[in-house]
TIKEKE-483736 format. One record per atom (N, C-alpha, C): residue number from 1; residue in three letters; atom name; x, y, z. Coordinates in Angstrom, 1 decimal, always signed. Atoms other than C-alpha are relative to their C-alpha. Example, Ala and Ser with C-alpha at 12.3 -4.5 7.8 and 13.67 -1.06 7.14 Angstrom:
2
{1,"ala","N",{+0.9,-1.2,+0.0}}
{1,"ala","CA",{+12.3,-4.5,+7.8}}
{1,"ala","C",{+0.9,+1.2,+0.0}}
{2,"ser","N",{-0.9,-1.1,+0.0}}
{2,"ser","CA",{+13.7,-1.1,+7.1}}
{2,"ser","C",{-0.8,+1.1,+0.8}}
END
This chain:
80
{1,"met","N",{+0.1,+1.3,-1.0}}
{1,"met","CA",{+104.1,+199.9,+149.5}}
{1,"met","C",{-1.6,-0.1,+0.2}}
{2,"ile","N",{+1.4,+0.2,-0.2}}
{2,"ile","CA",{+100.6,+198.4,+150.0}}
{2,"ile","C",{-0.2,+0.2,+1.4}}
{3,"gln","N",{+0.6,-0.3,-1.4}}
{3,"gln","CA",{+98.8,+199.8,+152.8}}
{3,"gln","C",{-1.2,-1.0,+0.3}}
{4,"asp","N",{+1.4,+0.8,-0.2}}
{4,"asp","CA",{+95.6,+197.6,+152.5}}
{4,"asp","C",{+0.4,-1.4,+0.4}}
{5,"thr","N",{-0.3,+1.6,-0.4}}
{5,"thr","CA",{+96.1,+194.3,+154.6}}
{5,"thr","C",{-0.6,-0.9,-0.6}}
{6,"asn","N",{+0.5,+0.8,+0.7}}
{6,"asn","CA",{+93.5,+192.8,+152.8}}
{6,"asn","C",{+0.8,-0.5,-1.3}}
{7,"ala","N",{-0.9,+0.4,+1.5}}
{7,"ala","CA",{+95.4,+193.0,+149.5}}
{7,"ala","C",{+1.3,-0.5,+0.3}}
{8,"met","N",{-1.3,+0.5,-0.3}}
{8,"met","CA",{+98.8,+192.2,+151.2}}
{8,"met","C",{-0.6,-1.3,+0.5}}
{9,"tyr","N",{+0.5,+1.0,+0.0}}
{9,"tyr","CA",{+96.9,+188.9,+152.4}}
{9,"tyr","C",{-0.1,-0.5,-1.2}}
{10,"glu","N",{+0.3,+0.6,+1.3}}
{10,"glu","CA",{+95.8,+188.2,+149.0}}
{10,"glu","C",{+1.2,-0.4,-1.0}}
{11,"ile","N",{-1.2,+0.1,+0.8}}
{11,"ile","CA",{+99.2,+188.5,+147.5}}
{11,"ile","C",{+1.0,-0.8,+0.5}}
{12,"leu","N",{-0.8,+1.1,-0.5}}
{12,"leu","CA",{+100.8,+186.6,+149.8}}
{12,"leu","C",{-0.1,-1.4,-0.3}}
{13,"ile","N",{+0.4,+1.5,+0.4}}
{13,"ile","CA",{+98.8,+183.3,+149.6}}
{13,"ile","C",{+0.3,-0.3,-1.5}}
{14,"thr","N",{+0.0,+0.3,+1.3}}
{14,"thr","CA",{+99.3,+183.7,+145.9}}
{14,"thr","C",{+1.5,-0.8,-0.2}}
{15,"thr","N",{-1.3,+0.2,+0.1}}
{15,"thr","CA",{+103.1,+183.1,+146.4}}
{15,"thr","C",{+0.6,-1.5,+0.6}}
{16,"phe","N",{-0.7,+1.3,-0.6}}
{16,"phe","CA",{+102.8,+179.8,+148.6}}
{16,"phe","C",{+0.2,-1.0,-0.8}}
{17,"gln","N",{-0.1,+0.9,+1.0}}
{17,"gln","CA",{+104.3,+176.7,+147.0}}
{17,"gln","C",{-0.3,-1.3,+1.1}}
{18,"glu","N",{+0.2,+1.1,-0.2}}
{18,"glu","CA",{+103.6,+173.0,+148.0}}
{18,"glu","C",{+0.1,-0.2,+1.7}}
{19,"ser","N",{+0.4,+0.3,-1.7}}
{19,"ser","CA",{+104.2,+172.6,+152.0}}
{19,"ser","C",{-0.9,+1.0,+0.5}}
{20,"thr","N",{+0.6,-1.1,-0.9}}
{20,"thr","CA",{+103.1,+176.1,+152.8}}
{20,"thr","C",{-1.4,-0.1,-0.6}}
{21,"gln","N",{+1.3,-0.1,+0.3}}
{21,"gln","CA",{+99.9,+175.9,+150.6}}
{21,"gln","C",{-0.9,-1.4,+0.6}}
{22,"ala","N",{+0.5,+1.1,-0.6}}
{22,"ala","CA",{+99.3,+172.5,+152.1}}
{22,"ala","C",{-0.5,+0.0,+1.7}}
{23,"trp","N",{+0.0,-0.4,-1.3}}
{23,"trp","CA",{+99.7,+173.9,+155.6}}
{23,"trp","C",{-1.3,+1.1,-0.1}}
{24,"tyr","N",{+0.7,-0.9,+0.1}}
{24,"tyr","CA",{+97.7,+176.9,+154.5}}
{24,"tyr","C",{-1.7,-0.5,+0.0}}
{25,"tyr","N",{+1.4,+0.7,+0.3}}
{25,"tyr","CA",{+94.5,+174.8,+153.3}}
{25,"tyr","C",{-0.5,-0.9,+1.0}}
{26,"ser","N",{+0.4,+0.9,-0.9}}
{26,"ser","CA",{+94.6,+172.7,+156.1}}
{26,"ser","C",{-0.6,+0.8,+1.3}}
{27,"leu","N",{+0.2,-0.8,-0.7}}
{27,"leu","CA",{+93.9,+175.5,+158.5}}
{27,"leu","C",{-1.5,+0.2,-0.2}}
{28,"lys","N",{+1.4,-0.2,+0.0}}
{28,"lys","CA",{+90.3,+175.8,+159.9}}
{28,"lys","C",{-0.3,+1.9,-0.8}}
{29,"ser","N",{+0.4,-1.5,+0.9}}
{29,"ser","CA",{+88.4,+178.9,+157.7}}
{29,"ser","C",{+0.3,+1.3,+1.1}}
{30,"ser","N",{+0.1,-1.1,-0.9}}
{30,"ser","CA",{+88.4,+181.2,+161.1}}
{30,"ser","C",{+1.0,+0.1,+0.7}}
{31,"ser","N",{-1.1,+0.1,-0.3}}
{31,"ser","CA",{+91.7,+180.5,+162.1}}
{31,"ser","C",{+1.1,+1.3,+0.0}}
{32,"ile","N",{-1.0,-1.4,+0.4}}
{32,"ile","CA",{+93.3,+183.6,+160.7}}
{32,"ile","C",{-0.4,+1.3,+0.2}}
{33,"ser","N",{+0.9,-1.3,-0.2}}
{33,"ser","CA",{+92.1,+187.0,+161.7}}
{33,"ser","C",{+0.5,+1.3,-0.5}}
{34,"ser","N",{-0.9,-0.9,+0.7}}
{34,"ser","CA",{+94.6,+189.2,+159.9}}
{34,"ser","C",{+1.1,-0.3,-0.7}}
{35,"phe","N",{-1.2,+0.2,+0.4}}
{35,"phe","CA",{+97.4,+189.6,+157.7}}
{35,"phe","C",{+1.2,-0.1,+1.0}}
{36,"tyr","N",{-1.2,+0.1,-0.7}}
{36,"tyr","CA",{+99.7,+190.2,+160.6}}
{36,"tyr","C",{-0.1,-1.4,+1.0}}
{37,"asp","N",{+0.2,+1.3,-0.9}}
{37,"asp","CA",{+98.0,+187.0,+162.5}}
{37,"asp","C",{+0.6,-1.3,-1.0}}
{38,"leu","N",{-0.7,+0.8,+0.8}}
{38,"leu","CA",{+99.0,+185.1,+159.4}}
{38,"leu","C",{+1.5,-0.1,-0.1}}
{39,"asn","N",{-1.7,+0.0,-0.2}}
{39,"asn","CA",{+102.5,+186.2,+159.2}}
{39,"asn","C",{+0.5,-0.4,+1.2}}
{40,"ser","N",{-0.2,+0.4,-1.2}}
{40,"ser","CA",{+102.8,+185.4,+162.9}}
{40,"ser","C",{+0.1,-1.6,-0.2}}
{41,"lys","N",{+0.1,+1.3,+0.5}}
{41,"lys","CA",{+101.7,+181.8,+161.9}}
{41,"lys","C",{+0.8,-0.6,-0.6}}
{42,"leu","N",{-1.3,+0.7,+1.0}}
{42,"leu","CA",{+104.0,+181.3,+159.1}}
{42,"leu","C",{+1.1,+0.0,+0.5}}
{43,"ile","N",{-1.4,-0.1,-0.7}}
{43,"ile","CA",{+106.9,+182.5,+161.1}}
{43,"ile","C",{+0.1,-1.1,+1.1}}
{44,"thr","N",{+0.0,+1.0,-1.4}}
{44,"thr","CA",{+106.0,+180.0,+164.0}}
{44,"thr","C",{+0.0,-1.4,-0.9}}
{45,"arg","N",{-0.2,+1.3,+0.6}}
{45,"arg","CA",{+105.5,+177.3,+161.6}}
{45,"arg","C",{+1.2,-0.3,-1.0}}
{46,"phe","N",{-0.9,-0.1,+1.0}}
{46,"phe","CA",{+108.2,+177.8,+159.1}}
{46,"phe","C",{+1.4,+0.5,+0.4}}
{47,"ser","N",{-1.3,-0.7,-0.1}}
{47,"ser","CA",{+111.0,+179.4,+161.0}}
{47,"ser","C",{+1.0,-1.2,+0.1}}
{48,"ile","N",{-1.2,+1.1,-0.4}}
{48,"ile","CA",{+112.8,+175.9,+161.8}}
{48,"ile","C",{+0.2,-0.4,-1.4}}
{49,"ser","N",{-0.6,+0.1,+1.4}}
{49,"ser","CA",{+113.3,+175.9,+157.9}}
{49,"ser","C",{+1.1,+0.8,-0.5}}
{50,"ile","N",{-0.9,-1.1,+0.4}}
{50,"ile","CA",{+115.5,+179.0,+158.0}}
{50,"ile","C",{+1.5,-0.4,+0.5}}
{51,"tyr","N",{-1.6,+0.3,-0.8}}
{51,"tyr","CA",{+119.3,+178.1,+158.5}}
{51,"tyr","C",{+0.4,+1.2,+0.3}}
{52,"ala","N",{-0.6,-1.3,-0.6}}
{52,"ala","CA",{+121.0,+180.4,+160.5}}
{52,"ala","C",{+1.5,-0.2,-0.9}}
{53,"lys","N",{-1.1,-0.4,+0.8}}
{53,"lys","CA",{+124.1,+182.0,+158.7}}
{53,"lys","C",{+1.1,-0.5,+0.8}}
{54,"lys","N",{-1.5,+0.2,-0.5}}
{54,"lys","CA",{+127.8,+180.4,+159.6}}
{54,"lys","C",{+0.6,+1.0,+0.1}}
{55,"asn","N",{-1.2,-0.9,+0.3}}
{55,"asn","CA",{+130.3,+182.8,+160.3}}
{55,"asn","C",{+1.3,-1.0,-0.2}}
{56,"leu","N",{-1.3,+0.7,+0.3}}
{56,"leu","CA",{+133.9,+181.9,+159.4}}
{56,"leu","C",{+0.6,-0.5,+1.1}}
{57,"thr","N",{-0.9,+0.5,-1.0}}
{57,"thr","CA",{+135.3,+181.5,+162.7}}
{57,"thr","C",{-1.1,-1.7,+0.3}}
{58,"lys","N",{+0.5,+1.6,-0.2}}
{58,"lys","CA",{+132.7,+178.5,+163.3}}
{58,"lys","C",{+0.4,-0.9,-1.0}}
{59,"leu","N",{-0.6,+1.3,+0.8}}
{59,"leu","CA",{+133.5,+176.8,+160.0}}
{59,"leu","C",{+1.3,-0.3,+0.2}}
{60,"phe","N",{-1.6,+0.6,+0.2}}
{60,"phe","CA",{+137.1,+177.1,+160.3}}
{60,"phe","C",{+0.3,-0.7,+1.3}}
{61,"ser","N",{-0.1,+0.7,-1.0}}
{61,"ser","CA",{+136.7,+175.6,+163.6}}
{61,"ser","C",{-0.3,-1.6,+0.3}}
{62,"ile","N",{+0.7,+1.7,+0.4}}
{62,"ile","CA",{+135.3,+172.1,+162.2}}
{62,"ile","C",{+1.1,-0.8,-0.1}}
{63,"thr","N",{-0.9,+1.1,+0.1}}
{63,"thr","CA",{+137.4,+169.3,+162.7}}
{63,"thr","C",{-0.4,-1.4,-0.4}}
{64,"gln","N",{+0.3,+1.3,+0.3}}
{64,"gln","CA",{+137.5,+165.6,+161.5}}
{64,"gln","C",{+0.6,-0.7,+0.9}}
{65,"leu","N",{-0.6,+0.9,-0.8}}
{65,"leu","CA",{+137.6,+162.9,+164.0}}
{65,"leu","C",{+0.6,-0.9,-0.6}}
{66,"glu","N",{-0.9,+1.0,+0.5}}
{66,"glu","CA",{+140.0,+160.2,+163.5}}
{66,"glu","C",{-0.9,-1.2,-0.5}}
{67,"arg","N",{+0.4,+0.7,+0.5}}
{67,"arg","CA",{+137.4,+157.6,+163.2}}
{67,"arg","C",{-0.9,+0.3,-1.4}}
{68,"glu","N",{+0.3,-0.2,+1.3}}
{68,"glu","CA",{+135.7,+159.4,+160.3}}
{68,"glu","C",{+0.7,+0.0,-1.3}}
{69,"asn","N",{-1.0,+0.0,+1.0}}
{69,"asn","CA",{+138.9,+159.2,+158.5}}
{69,"asn","C",{-0.1,-1.3,-0.4}}
{70,"thr","N",{-0.2,+1.5,+0.1}}
{70,"thr","CA",{+139.1,+155.4,+158.8}}
{70,"thr","C",{-1.4,-0.6,-0.6}}
{71,"tyr","N",{+1.3,+0.8,+0.5}}
{71,"tyr","CA",{+135.5,+154.9,+157.8}}
{71,"tyr","C",{-0.2,+0.5,-1.5}}
{72,"leu","N",{-0.3,-0.5,+1.2}}
{72,"leu","CA",{+136.0,+157.1,+154.6}}
{72,"leu","C",{+0.8,-1.0,-0.9}}
{73,"lys","N",{-0.9,+0.8,+0.4}}
{73,"lys","CA",{+138.9,+155.0,+154.0}}
{73,"lys","C",{-0.5,-1.6,-0.8}}
{74,"lys","N",{+0.6,+1.2,+0.4}}
{74,"lys","CA",{+137.1,+151.8,+154.0}}
{74,"lys","C",{-1.0,-0.2,-0.8}}
{75,"lys","N",{+0.8,+0.1,+1.4}}
{75,"lys","CA",{+134.4,+152.8,+151.8}}
{75,"lys","C",{+0.7,+0.1,-1.3}}
{76,"leu","N",{-0.6,-0.1,+1.4}}
{76,"leu","CA",{+136.7,+153.9,+148.9}}
{76,"leu","C",{+0.8,-1.3,+0.1}}
{77,"ile","N",{-0.6,+1.2,+0.2}}
{77,"ile","CA",{+138.7,+150.6,+149.5}}
{77,"ile","C",{-1.1,-1.0,-0.4}}
{78,"lys","N",{+1.1,+1.0,+0.7}}
{78,"lys","CA",{+135.3,+148.5,+149.1}}
{78,"lys","C",{-0.2,+0.2,-1.4}}
{79,"arg","N",{+0.6,-0.7,+1.2}}
{79,"arg","CA",{+134.4,+150.6,+146.0}}
{79,"arg","C",{+1.3,-0.6,-1.3}}
{80,"cys","N",{-1.0,+0.5,+0.9}}
{80,"cys","CA",{+137.9,+149.4,+144.2}}
{80,"cys","C",{+0.2,-1.2,-0.2}}
END
């Protein structure tokens, strides 16, 4: 396990892709004081991108409204 936080910081930023890189490079140079600070800011910024796991009870409770069925039928009829 890496104990050097500077090394952890350098390794972490090499893994950034597209939107994370854009976010990182838009930060002011002195806005991050440590690896743990960067970690906290990443979680705050990107945690909305993480999907919550759904349990089976929640999935099985999903129902289709009557109007949704009608809407789908109309779309299918128009295509035929």
